[in-house]
N, C-alpha and C positions, 0 to 999 in steps of 0.2 A: 597483527590481525585483531588483537584485543581492542586496540584503539578504534579500528574500523567498526567493530561490533558495537562499541559504545556510541560512536557517532551515529550509526544507523539507528540504534536504540532511541537516542534523543530525538532524532528526526521522525521516527515512527510514533513516538509519544505525542509529539506536536501534531502530526498528521491525524492521529486518532482523536485528539481533543478538538482539532479544527472542524470535525464533523458537526460539532454543536452549531456552528454558524452556517453550514451548508443550506439548511432549509430557507433561511432568509436570503442568502446570497444568490441562490438559484430559483427563488420564488416558488418553492415547492407547494405552498398552500394553494396558490392558483393553479399551478401545473398539475398537481395530483388530484385536484377536485374533479377533474374530467375522467378519472379512472373509476372503475367499479370499486366497491368497498374491499373486496378480496385482493384485488391488484394493488390498491393503495396501501393496505395493511401489509401485504407481502413485501412491497418495496420498502416501507418504513422499518419492518423487522429485519430485512436483509441489510439495510444500511446500518442499523444499530449494531448488528453482529459483525459486520465488516469493521466498523469503528472499534468495537471491543477487541476483536482479533488483532488489529493493527496496534492498539494500545498495549495489549498483553504481550505481544511479540517484542515491542519496544522495551517494556519493563524487563522481560526475560533477557534481552541483550545487555541491558545496563547492569542488572543484578546477578545474572548467572553466566557472565562472560567466560569464566574459567571452565565451567561445566560444558559449555558449548564447544570450547576449544579442545578440551582434553578427554572427554568421555566418549564412549562408543555411542551412547544415546544422543549426546550433543552433536556428534558428527552426522548421525542420521537425521536429526532435526534440521541441521544446516543444509544437508542435501535436499530435504523436502522443501525448505524455504527457498533454496536456490532454484529449484524447479518451479515453485509457485511464482516467484518474482520474475523468472525468465519468461513464463507464459504471460504474466502481466505486461512485460515489456513488449511482447508481440502484439497483445491486444491494444496497446497504446497506439500502434501504427496501423493495425489491420482491423481493429474492432470499432474504431471511431472514424467517422467521416472527416476528411480534411476540411470540409466546409465549416466545421466547428471552430477551427483555429487559423486556417490559412488567411493571410492578409489582415489579421487582427493582432496587434502588438502584444497585448496582455495574454491572450489565449495562446499565441504561438510561443511566447516565453514560457508559459506554464507547461505547454505540451513538451517543449524541449527539456525543461528542468526535470519534469517527472520521467521523461524517457531516460535521461541520464541516471536518475535516482533508481529506477527499476533495474536497469542494467547493472549499475554499481552494486546494488544489493545482491543480485543474482550471482555476479562474479565473486564477491566476497564470500557468500555462503557456500558456493561450490568449491572455492579454494580451501575453505576450512573443512567442509564435508568430505572432500576427496584426499585430504592430506594424510 
């Protein structure tokens, strides 16, 4: 399980850092300009904290692997993360319209890869948390 936590950690660190390119990739300057100031800033602040959370959980997985595996607090954290990523996996299928990805090679590939990743994390965290 330790190896799985480290793999998840590295992937989460990469995902957290990838948020730096999201504004350009998704044309946020133009897209967000149509929002009111409060909605634009709320979106930007939320994205920043999502990226920070993902990065910090990745670092925790890499550097505190044994604590997550062996301590009571670590197991509770894993249960919470299992629940978090389990809900995220449902949102992948039921929160986004299939119009975003269906029939588009890159978008469908990303949709399926992230679906697998969210489920993988949820299963690993629950296995650790409930052991």
